[in-house]
C-alpha positions as CSV (number, residue, x, y, z in Angstrom):
1,M,80.2,74.3,106.7
2,S,83.3,73.0,105.1
3,H,84.3,73.9,101.5
4,G,87.4,72.1,100.5
5,P,89.7,72.8,97.5
6,K,87.9,72.9,94.2
7,G,87.4,69.5,92.6
8,G,89.8,68.0,95.1
9,A,92.8,69.3,93.1
10,T,96.0,70.1,94.9
11,V,97.7,73.5,95.2
12,K,100.3,72.3,92.7
13,E,97.7,71.2,90.2
14,R,95.8,74.5,90.4
15,A,99.1,76.5,90.3
16,E,100.1,74.6,87.1
17,L,96.9,75.8,85.5
18,A,97.5,79.4,86.6
19,L,101.1,79.3,85.4
20,N,99.9,78.2,81.9
21,N,97.4,81.1,81.8
22,D,99.3,84.0,80.3
23,F,96.4,86.4,80.6
24,L,96.1,85.7,84.4
25,R,99.8,85.9,85.1
26,K,100.2,89.2,83.2
27,A,97.1,90.8,84.8
28,V,98.0,89.7,88.4
29,K,101.7,90.8,88.0
30,F,100.7,94.2,86.6
31,T,98.2,95.0,89.3
32,T,100.1,93.6,92.3
33,E,103.2,95.5,91.2
34,R,101.2,98.7,91.0
35,L,99.7,98.2,94.4
36,K,103.0,97.2,96.0
37,N,104.8,100.2,94.6
38,G,101.9,102.5,95.6
39,K,102.2,101.2,99.2
40,L,105.9,101.7,99.3
41,K,105.6,105.3,98.1
42,A,102.7,106.1,100.5
43,T,104.5,104.7,103.5
44,E,107.8,106.5,102.6
45,E,105.9,109.8,102.3
46,H,104.2,109.1,105.7
47,G,107.6,109.2,107.4
48,N,107.3,107.2,110.6
49,W,105.5,104.2,109.2
50,E,107.1,101.7,111.5
51,D,105.9,103.6,114.6
52,W,102.4,103.5,113.2
53,R,102.7,99.7,112.4
54,E,103.6,99.1,116.0
55,R,100.7,101.3,117.2
56,G,98.3,99.3,114.9
57,R,99.7,96.0,116.2
58,Q,99.3,97.0,119.9
59,I,95.7,98.1,119.3
60,R,94.9,94.7,117.7
61,L,96.8,92.7,120.3
62,H,95.0,94.5,123.1
63,T,91.6,94.1,121.5
64,I,91.9,90.4,120.7
65,A,93.2,89.8,124.2
66,H,90.1,91.4,125.6
67,L,87.7,90.4,122.8
68,D,84.9,89.2,125.1
69,Y,84.8,92.6,126.9
70,Y,84.8,94.7,123.7
71,L,82.3,92.4,121.9
72,N,79.9,92.8,124.9
73,L,80.4,96.5,125.0
74,F,79.8,96.8,121.2
75,V,76.6,94.7,121.4
76,E,75.2,96.6,124.3
77,N,75.8,100.0,122.6
78,A,74.5,98.7,119.2
79,R,71.3,97.4,120.7
80,A,70.9,100.7,122.5
81,N,71.0,102.3,119.0
82,G,68.2,100.2,117.8
83,V,70.2,97.5,116.0
84,H,69.2,93.9,116.0
85,V,72.4,91.9,116.9
86,H,72.7,88.2,116.1
87,F,75.5,85.7,116.9
88,A,76.3,82.9,114.5
89,E,78.7,80.3,115.7
90,T,78.9,78.5,112.3
91,A,78.5,79.5,108.7
92,K,75.2,77.6,108.5
93,E,73.8,79.6,111.4
94,A,74.9,82.9,109.8
95,V,73.2,81.8,106.5
96,D,70.0,80.7,108.3
97,I,69.7,84.1,110.1
98,S,70.2,85.9,106.9
99,M,67.6,83.7,105.1
100,A,65.1,84.2,108.0
101,I,65.4,88.0,107.7
102,A,65.0,87.9,103.9
103,E,61.9,85.7,104.2
104,R,60.3,87.8,106.9
105,V,60.5,91.0,104.8
106,S,59.5,89.1,101.7
107,A,62.7,90.2,99.9
108,K,63.0,89.8,96.2
109,T,66.4,91.5,95.7
110,V,69.5,92.1,97.8
111,V,72.1,94.6,96.8
112,K,75.5,93.9,98.4
113,S,78.6,95.9,98.9
114,K,81.9,94.1,99.0
115,S,82.1,91.5,101.9
116,M,84.6,88.7,102.2
117,V,82.5,87.2,105.0
118,S,79.6,86.8,102.7
119,E,81.9,85.0,100.3
120,E,83.1,82.8,103.2
121,L,79.5,81.9,103.9
122,H,78.6,81.3,100.2
123,L,75.6,83.5,100.8
124,N,74.7,84.4,97.3
125,A,74.1,80.7,96.4
126,A,71.9,80.3,99.5
127,L,69.8,83.4,98.7
128,E,69.3,82.1,95.1
129,K,67.9,78.9,96.5
130,I,65.0,80.8,98.2
131,G,64.4,82.9,95.1
132,V,66.2,86.1,96.2
133,E,68.4,87.8,93.7
134,A,71.7,88.9,95.2
135,I,73.5,91.7,93.2
136,E,77.1,92.6,93.8
137,T,77.5,96.4,93.5
138,D,81.3,96.6,93.9
139,L,82.7,96.8,90.3
140,G,85.1,94.0,90.8
141,E,82.6,91.8,92.5
142,Y,80.0,92.5,89.8
143,I,82.5,91.4,87.2
144,I,83.3,88.1,88.9
145,Q,79.6,87.5,89.6
146,L,79.0,87.7,85.9
147,A,81.9,85.3,85.3
148,D,80.5,83.0,88.0
149,E,83.9,82.9,89.8
150,P,85.1,83.5,93.4
151,P,87.2,86.6,94.2
152,S,90.9,86.3,93.4
153,H,92.1,89.0,95.8
154,I,90.9,90.4,99.1
155,I,90.4,94.0,97.9
156,I,90.5,93.6,94.1
157,P,88.3,90.6,93.3
158,A,88.8,90.7,89.5
159,I,92.6,91.2,89.6
160,H,93.1,88.1,87.4
161,K,91.2,89.7,84.5
162,N,92.3,92.3,82.0
163,R,90.1,94.9,80.5
164,Y,89.5,92.9,77.3
165,Q,88.1,90.0,79.2
166,I,86.0,92.3,81.3
167,A,84.7,94.1,78.2
168,E,83.7,90.7,76.8
169,L,81.8,89.8,80.0
170,L,80.0,93.2,80.2
171,S,79.2,93.2,76.5
172,E,77.4,89.9,77.0
173,D,75.5,91.3,80.0
174,A,74.6,94.5,78.0
175,G,73.6,92.7,74.8
176,E,75.8,95.0,72.8
177,K,79.5,95.5,72.0
178,L,81.2,97.6,74.6
179,E,84.7,99.1,74.0
180,A,87.5,97.9,76.3
181,D,87.8,101.3,77.8
182,T,87.7,101.7,81.6
183,K,85.4,104.7,81.6
184,I,82.9,103.1,79.2
185,L,82.8,99.8,81.1
186,A,82.5,101.5,84.5
187,G,79.8,103.8,83.1
188,Y,77.8,100.8,81.9
189,V,77.9,99.1,85.3
190,R,76.9,102.4,87.0
191,R,73.8,102.7,84.8
192,R,73.0,99.0,85.2
193,L,73.1,99.2,89.0
194,R,71.2,102.4,89.5
195,S,67.8,100.9,89.3
196,K,68.9,97.9,91.4
197,F,69.8,100.2,94.3
198,L,66.4,101.9,94.1
199,E,64.4,98.6,93.9
200,A,66.3,96.5,96.4
201,D,64.5,95.2,99.5
202,I,67.7,94.5,101.5
203,G,71.2,96.1,101.6
204,M,73.9,93.8,102.7
205,T,77.4,94.9,103.7
206,G,80.6,93.6,105.4
207,C,82.3,95.5,108.2
208,N,85.8,96.9,108.2
209,F,85.7,98.0,111.8
210,A,83.2,98.0,114.6
211,I,83.6,100.7,117.3
212,A,83.0,99.2,120.7
213,E,82.5,102.6,122.6
214,T,79.5,103.6,120.5
215,G,78.2,100.4,118.8
216,S,79.0,101.8,115.4
217,M,80.3,100.0,112.3
218,V,82.6,101.6,109.8
219,L,83.0,100.9,106.0
220,F,85.9,101.7,103.8
221,E,85.3,101.9,100.1
222,N,86.3,103.8,96.9
223,E,83.2,103.6,94.7
224,G,80.4,105.0,96.8
225,N,78.3,101.8,96.3
226,A,78.4,100.9,100.0
227,R,76.7,104.2,100.9
228,M,74.0,103.5,98.4
229,V,73.6,100.0,99.9
230,T,73.3,101.4,103.4
231,T,70.9,104.3,102.7
232,L,68.4,103.2,100.1
233,P,67.0,99.7,101.1
234,K,64.6,99.6,104.1
235,T,66.4,96.7,105.6
236,Q,70.2,96.4,106.2
237,I,72.2,93.3,107.1
238,T,75.8,93.7,108.1
239,L,78.0,90.6,108.3
240,M,80.8,91.0,110.7
241,G,83.6,88.7,111.6
242,M,83.8,88.6,115.4
243,E,87.4,90.0,115.4
244,R,86.5,93.2,113.5
245,I,86.2,95.2,116.8
246,I,88.4,98.2,117.9
247,P,87.8,99.9,121.2
248,S,87.3,103.6,120.2
249,W,87.0,106.2,117.4
250,A,90.6,107.3,118.4
251,D,91.8,103.9,117.4
252,L,90.1,104.2,114.1
253,E,92.5,107.1,113.3
254,V,95.4,104.6,113.3
255,M,93.5,102.0,111.2
256,A,92.4,104.7,108.8
257,T,96.1,105.5,108.3
258,L,97.3,102.0,108.0
259,L,94.6,100.3,105.9
260,P,94.3,102.4,102.7
261,R,98.1,103.0,102.5
262,S,98.7,99.2,102.8
263,A,95.9,98.2,100.5
264,T,96.1,100.6,97.5
265,G,98.7,103.3,98.4
266,Q,96.1,105.9,99.1
267,K,96.5,108.3,101.9
268,L,92.8,108.0,102.7
269,T,90.0,105.8,101.3
270,M,87.6,107.7,99.1
271,Y,84.6,107.0,101.3
272,M,84.7,106.1,105.0
273,S,81.2,105.7,106.5
274,G,80.4,105.4,110.2
275,I,76.9,103.9,110.8
276,T,75.3,104.1,114.2
277,G,72.0,102.3,114.1
278,P,69.0,102.5,111.7
279,R,67.3,105.7,110.4
280,R,66.0,108.1,113.1
281,S,62.9,110.2,112.6
282,E,64.9,113.3,111.8
283,D,67.1,111.4,109.2
284,A,66.5,111.9,105.5
285,D,67.6,108.4,104.5
286,G,68.9,105.2,105.9
287,P,67.3,101.7,106.7
288,D,64.3,101.4,108.9
289,E,65.6,98.1,110.2
290,M,69.3,97.2,110.8
291,H,70.8,93.8,111.6
292,I,74.4,92.9,112.5
293,I,75.3,89.2,112.3
294,I,78.5,88.6,114.3
295,V,80.1,85.5,112.7
296,D,82.5,83.1,114.5
297,N,82.9,80.3,112.0
298,G,86.2,79.1,113.4
299,R,87.6,82.4,114.6
300,S,87.3,81.6,118.3
301,L,89.4,78.5,117.8
302,Q,92.4,80.8,117.6
303,L,91.8,82.5,120.9
304,G,94.3,81.4,123.5
305,D,96.5,79.6,120.9
306,P,100.0,81.2,121.3
307,E,100.9,80.3,117.7
308,F,97.7,81.6,115.9
309,Q,95.9,84.1,118.1
310,E,97.6,87.0,116.2
311,L,95.9,85.8,113.1
312,L,92.8,87.6,114.3
313,N,94.7,90.9,114.2
314,C,94.3,90.9,110.4
315,I,92.6,94.1,109.0
316,R,92.1,92.5,105.5
317,C,94.2,95.0,103.5
318,G,95.6,92.5,101.1
319,A,99.2,93.9,101.3
320,C,100.6,90.4,102.0
321,L,99.2,89.2,98.7
322,N,100.8,92.0,96.7
323,A,104.2,91.3,98.3
324,C,104.1,87.5,98.0
325,P,106.2,86.0,95.2
326,V,104.0,82.9,95.0
327,Y,100.6,84.8,94.8
328,R,102.0,87.2,92.2
329,H,102.7,84.2,89.9
330,I,99.6,82.1,90.4
331,G,96.8,84.5,91.6
332,G,94.1,83.7,94.1
333,H,92.1,80.8,92.7
334,A,95.1,78.4,93.0
335,Y,94.7,78.6,96.8
336,G,91.3,76.9,96.5
337,G,89.4,78.8,99.3
338,T,87.8,82.2,99.9
339,Y,91.0,83.8,101.2
340,S,94.2,83.6,99.2
341,G,97.8,84.6,99.4
342,P,99.8,84.2,102.7
343,I,96.8,85.2,104.9
344,G,94.7,82.6,103.1
345,A,97.3,79.9,103.4
346,V,97.1,80.3,107.2
347,L,93.6,81.5,107.7
348,T,91.8,78.8,105.7
349,P,93.2,75.7,107.5
350,S,93.0,77.5,110.9
351,L,89.4,78.4,110.5
352,Q,88.4,75.0,109.2
353,K,90.5,73.1,111.7
354,N,90.8,70.6,108.9
355,I,94.5,69.9,108.2
356,A,93.8,66.8,106.3
357,E,91.7,68.7,103.7
358,W,93.9,71.8,103.5
359,D,97.3,70.3,104.3
360,D,99.0,71.4,101.1
361,I,98.0,75.1,101.2
362,A,100.6,75.9,103.8
363,N,103.3,74.7,101.4
364,A,102.3,77.5,98.9
365,S,105.0,79.8,100.3
366,S,108.7,80.4,100.0
367,L,108.8,81.5,103.6
368,C,110.7,84.6,102.5
369,G,108.9,86.8,105.1
370,A,107.8,89.5,102.6
371,C,104.2,89.1,104.0
372,Y,105.4,90.1,107.5
373,E,107.3,93.1,106.1
374,A,104.2,94.2,104.2
375,C,101.6,93.6,107.0
376,P,100.5,96.9,108.7
377,V,99.9,95.1,112.0
378,K,103.0,92.9,111.9
379,I,101.3,89.4,111.8
380,P,104.1,86.8,111.5
381,L,102.5,84.8,108.8
382,H,105.7,83.2,107.6
383,E,106.2,81.7,111.1
384,M,102.5,80.6,111.2
385,L,103.1,78.7,108.0
386,I,105.9,76.8,109.6
387,Y,103.6,76.0,112.6
388,L,101.0,74.7,110.2
389,R,103.5,72.5,108.5
390,R,104.7,71.1,111.8
391,R,101.1,70.4,112.9
392,K,100.5,68.7,109.6
393,V,103.4,66.3,110.3
394,E,102.4,65.8,113.9
395,A,98.9,64.9,112.8
396,G,100.2,62.2,110.5
397,H,99.4,64.0,107.2
398,S,102.9,64.2,105.9
399,N,104.1,62.7,102.6
400,K,105.5,59.2,103.4
401,L,108.1,59.4,100.7
402,E,109.2,62.8,101.9
403,D,109.4,61.4,105.5
404,A,111.6,58.5,104.3
405,G,113.8,60.9,102.3
406,M,114.3,63.2,105.3
407,K,115.2,60.2,107.6
408,G,117.7,59.1,105.0
409,F,119.1,62.6,104.7
410,A,119.5,62.8,108.5
411,T,121.3,59.4,108.6
412,L,123.7,60.2,105.7
413,F,124.5,63.8,106.6
414,S,124.7,63.6,110.4
415,K,128.3,62.4,110.3
416,S,131.0,64.1,108.3
417,G,132.5,60.8,107.1
418,R,129.2,59.6,105.7
419,M,128.6,63.0,104.0
420,S,132.0,62.9,102.3
421,T,131.3,59.4,101.1
422,V,127.9,60.4,99.7
423,L,129.4,63.4,97.9
424,K,132.2,61.3,96.4
425,L,129.6,58.8,95.1
426,G,127.5,61.7,93.8
427,K,130.4,63.0,91.8
428,I,130.8,59.6,90.2
429,G,127.1,59.1,89.6
430,Q,126.5,62.5,88.0
431,K,128.9,61.8,85.2
432,F,126.2,59.6,83.7
433,V,123.4,62.2,83.7
434,A,125.1,65.6,83.6
435,R,125.2,67.6,80.4
436,D,126.8,71.0,79.9
437,G,127.4,71.5,83.6
438,G,123.8,70.7,84.7
439,I,121.4,67.8,85.3
440,R,118.1,68.1,83.4
441,L,116.5,64.7,84.1
442,K,112.8,65.1,85.1
443,I,112.4,62.0,87.3
444,G,111.8,61.4,91.0
445,P,112.5,64.3,93.2
446,L,114.2,66.2,90.4
447,K,111.0,66.4,88.3
448,G,109.5,69.4,90.1
449,W,112.8,71.4,90.1
450,N,113.9,70.5,86.6
451,T,110.6,71.3,85.0
452,Y,111.5,75.0,85.3
453,R,115.2,75.0,86.2
454,V,118.5,73.0,85.8
455,T,120.1,71.2,88.8
456,P,123.7,72.3,89.0
457,T,126.3,69.5,89.2
458,L,128.5,69.0,92.3
459,P,131.8,71.0,92.1
460,K,135.1,69.2,91.7
461,K,136.1,70.4,95.1
462,S,133.7,71.0,98.0
463,F,134.0,74.0,100.3
464,R,135.4,71.7,103.1
465,Q,138.1,70.5,100.7
466,Q,139.0,74.0,99.7
467,W,139.0,75.4,103.2
468,A,142.6,74.5,104.1
469,T,143.9,76.5,101.1
470,L,141.5,79.4,101.7
471,D,142.4,79.6,105.4
472,A,146.1,79.8,104.6
473,E,145.4,82.5,102.0
474,I,143.4,84.6,104.6
475,R,146.1,84.2,107.2
476,A,148.8,85.2,104.8
477,G,146.8,88.3,103.8
478,L,146.5,89.3,107.4
479,Q,150.3,89.1,107.9
480,E,150.8,91.3,104.8
481,M,148.4,93.9,106.1
482,S,150.2,97.2,107.0
483,P,150.5,97.8,110.8
484,D,148.5,101.1,110.5
485,V,145.5,99.4,108.8
486,K,145.6,96.5,111.1
487,Q,145.7,98.8,114.2
488,R,142.7,100.8,112.9
489,M,140.7,97.7,112.3
490,E,141.5,96.3,115.8
491,Q,140.5,99.7,117.3
492,A,137.2,99.7,115.4
493,V,136.4,96.2,116.7
494,S,137.3,97.2,120.2
495,N,135.1,100.4,120.0
496,R,132.1,98.4,118.7
497,K,132.5,95.9,121.6
498,K,132.6,98.7,124.1
499,G,129.6,100.4,122.5
500,G,127.6,97.2,122.6
501,A,128.4,96.6,126.2
502,H,127.1,100.0,127.2
503,G,124.0,99.8,125.0
504,H,125.2,102.4,122.4
505,G,125.6,100.2,119.4
506,H,123.5,102.2,116.9
507,G,126.0,104.0,114.7
């Protein structure tokens, strides 16, 4: 099931809309800044954060490298616990399985805890078609459901809205004016959902981690709604990406340390629920029937790919979004898919295997590497974006004008003589368009840059032309240096070389 960018618009066009939305930009900037700073504080207090990042990376690398073994072990143990386990190769298969369960139990309502996989499958729309009401119970998800919008962030779906916009949405839902006060708004949603939890026929969740050794699934949350979803309805459906496996409960300790600190700056998530099968006879609550749908939907395409297999290591913390300078300016909807930010820019085209449809999303990055530094399991997303760009060109989806420009650049600048000639001509030509030390024309390749900036003019003398003078000045300075200072500098260089040769180069 392929769902291309909204309305066929490009990333640039969607970003333009976002950049002109002051409410969105301020809301996204405020929240991502708070989350980013919270993460930095939490990781500094932790002390040996880099060691834990490496532990998390090794767990994920090992698990994905042996995914078939751990999936089989998980399924075997889950079925032994009384769980109905289903495999869905495509989004359509996952939706069909969910629909079949809903129809078999004559479901009228489904309460859902937050699940990016269900967003990926567009499950709410499918349920609505067969007359089943799907109710999001996460506060952020409930807000964007009322707004009829997709999530704008992996962990904070309504990050693009401020409290006044949220108050307007909830007031319309309530049929009365609600103050733009967080406690009042959250209190209204809590009261509104209470009866929905009690009446629901099916509870539907995502899955943060699946524990292979016991066949259990683990949910991280801060609101307690997932616990209501997994205990009150008689039927539970868990949608699980096939890569969400970890080998053991001991490995969960590492993930429970990494994920909340990376996501929100919390030392520990408010609620962490481990669910091992449906309700037993001695249990006071829980579902009578539990289903886990293990979803592929393009994930297996990354297995064995040396450039993209590490993509499956992602634990969906959203830290890369909070660190990304592009996401922080344009929000999530500009990316056009379920997943946004750096992870979305790589994940969407990789899962879809549709470079032609998603070829511009990999360009929505400055390649600064902030996403890698933020990632708790060290996924090299900035490198993957370069791989995607290369594959786009290799597949023949590059911009023809850009291709011609790069070929021209290579021809002109591959020889120093040609380069000097071009620079001389440029200095002459810029006299006709430069004003106050800058070029402001918004035509051709200058349009995108000069819409927000000013192109500087070429200097009177290039660095190459100045080098002879600079070199002479540096040499003269060295000659004037006192013998004592010169001797100490030479000794320091000598010591560093010796230390490097013996492997002791860490000061």
